[in-house]
C-alpha positions in Angstrom: -32.5 -42.9 38.2 -29.1 -42.2 39.5 -29.5 -44.3 42.7 -30.9 -47.2 40.5 -27.8 -47.0 38.3 -25.5 -46.7 41.3 -27.1 -49.7 43.0 -26.8 -51.8 40.0 -23.1 -50.9 39.6 -22.6 -51.6 43.4 -24.2 -55.1 43.0 -21.9 -55.7 40.0 -18.9 -54.6 42.1 -20.0 -56.8 45.1 -20.3 -59.9 42.7 -17.0 -59.4 41.2 -15.1 -58.9 44.5 -17.0 -61.7 46.3 -16.4 -64.1 43.5 -12.7 -63.3 43.4 -12.6 -63.6 47.3 -14.2 -67.1 47.0 -11.6 -68.2 44.5 -8.8 -66.6 46.4 -9.7 -68.1 49.7 -11.1 -71.7 48.7 -10.2 -72.3 45.0 -6.6 -71.0 44.5 -5.8 -73.3 41.8 -8.7 -72.0 39.7 -7.1 -68.4 39.6 -4.8 -69.4 36.8 -7.2 -71.0 34.3 -10.2 -68.7 35.1 -8.5 -65.2 35.5 -5.0 -65.8 34.1 -3.5 -64.8 37.6 -0.4 -67.0 38.4 -0.3 -68.5 41.9 3.0 -67.8 43.2 2.4 -67.3 46.9 -0.7 -69.2 48.4 -0.4 -67.2 51.7 -0.6 -63.9 50.0 -3.6 -65.0 47.9 -5.5 -66.1 51.0 -4.7 -62.7 52.6 -5.8 -60.8 49.3 -8.9 -63.0 49.6 -9.6 -61.9 53.0 -9.3 -58.2 51.8 -11.7 -59.0 48.8 -14.3 -60.1 51.5 -13.9 -56.8 53.4 -14.4 -54.7 50.3 -17.5 -56.8 49.4 -19.0 -56.0 52.7 -18.4 -52.3 51.8 -20.3 -52.7 48.6 -23.2 -54.2 50.6 -23.2 -51.2 53.2 -23.1 -48.6 50.5 -25.8 -50.5 48.5 -28.3 -50.6 51.3 -27.9 -46.8 52.2 -26.1 -45.0 49.4 -27.0 -41.5 50.7 -25.7 -42.4 54.2 -22.4 -44.0 53.0 -21.9 -41.9 50.0 -18.6 -40.7 51.5 -17.4 -44.2 51.1 -17.9 -44.3 47.3 -14.3 -43.1 46.8 -13.1 -46.4 48.3 -15.1 -48.7 45.9 -14.1 -46.3 43.1 -10.3 -47.0 44.1 -11.0 -50.7 44.1 -12.3 -50.6 40.5 -9.3 -48.3 39.4 -6.9 -50.7 41.0 -8.8 -53.4 38.8 -7.4 -51.4 35.8 -4.2 -50.1 36.8 -2.7 -53.0 38.7 -3.2 -55.6 36.0 -2.0 -53.2 33.3 1.2 -52.5 35.4 1.7 -56.2 35.8 1.2 -56.9 32.1 3.9 -54.3 31.4 6.3 -55.8 33.8 5.6 -59.2 32.3 4.3 -60.9 35.3 0.7 -61.5 33.9 -0.3 -62.6 30.4 -2.0 -60.1 28.3 -5.3 -62.0 27.4 -8.8 -61.4 27.1 -9.2 -62.6 30.7 -6.9 -59.8 32.0 -7.7 -57.0 29.5 -11.3 -57.7 29.0 -12.6 -56.4 32.4 -10.5 -53.2 32.4 -13.2 -51.0 30.6 -16.0 -52.4 32.9 -13.8 -51.6 35.9 -13.3 -48.1 34.6 -16.9 -47.6 33.9 -17.8 -48.8 37.5 -15.4 -46.4 39.0 -16.6 -43.5 36.9 -20.3 -44.4 38.2 -19.2 -44.5 41.8 -17.3 -41.0 41.5 -20.2 -39.6 39.7 -22.4 -40.9 42.6 -20.1 -39.2 45.0 -20.4 -36.0 43.4 -24.0 -35.8 42.6 -25.8 -37.7 45.6 -26.9 -35.4 48.3 -25.9 -36.3 52.0 -28.7 -37.5 54.1 -30.9 -34.8 55.9 -30.3 -34.4 59.7 -32.2 -36.9 62.0 -35.9 -36.0 62.7 -36.2 -34.8 66.0 -37.0 -37.4 68.6 -37.3 -40.3 66.2 -33.5 -41.4 65.5 -34.6 -41.9 61.9 -33.4 -40.0 58.9 -35.9 -38.6 56.3 -34.1 -41.0 53.8 -35.1 -44.0 55.8 -38.7 -43.0 55.7 -38.5 -42.6 51.9 -39.6 -38.8 52.2 -37.9 -36.2 50.0 -35.7 -33.9 52.0 
């Protein structure tokens, strides 16, 4: 059950980050109307879009083999925590408007971060390789 919930949460994280990456890389003018993020520096937005692509790839890797890449769950948890803390900080500074577009996703981001951290704590690391096969028991779907 935990792996199913974790995989759903990872898929949601991927969709969110990859969508923001596409907007930041190819449709920067849509960031303001869709996400209430002001576009002040197109170059910085492009660079951030590239970083979102990298994190999106991380979600895919963990999704495919959560036991093998469980140690990376803290990175995606941090990604989601930044989705809560950084907008809140910028709202407090007056750089971002406090609207449903900026405040609305925060509880979801916090929930995803909690799921990733719970997975990090509860998922067992993979078993050692089976002698002579180069495969892990998890790859074969066998219980350890």
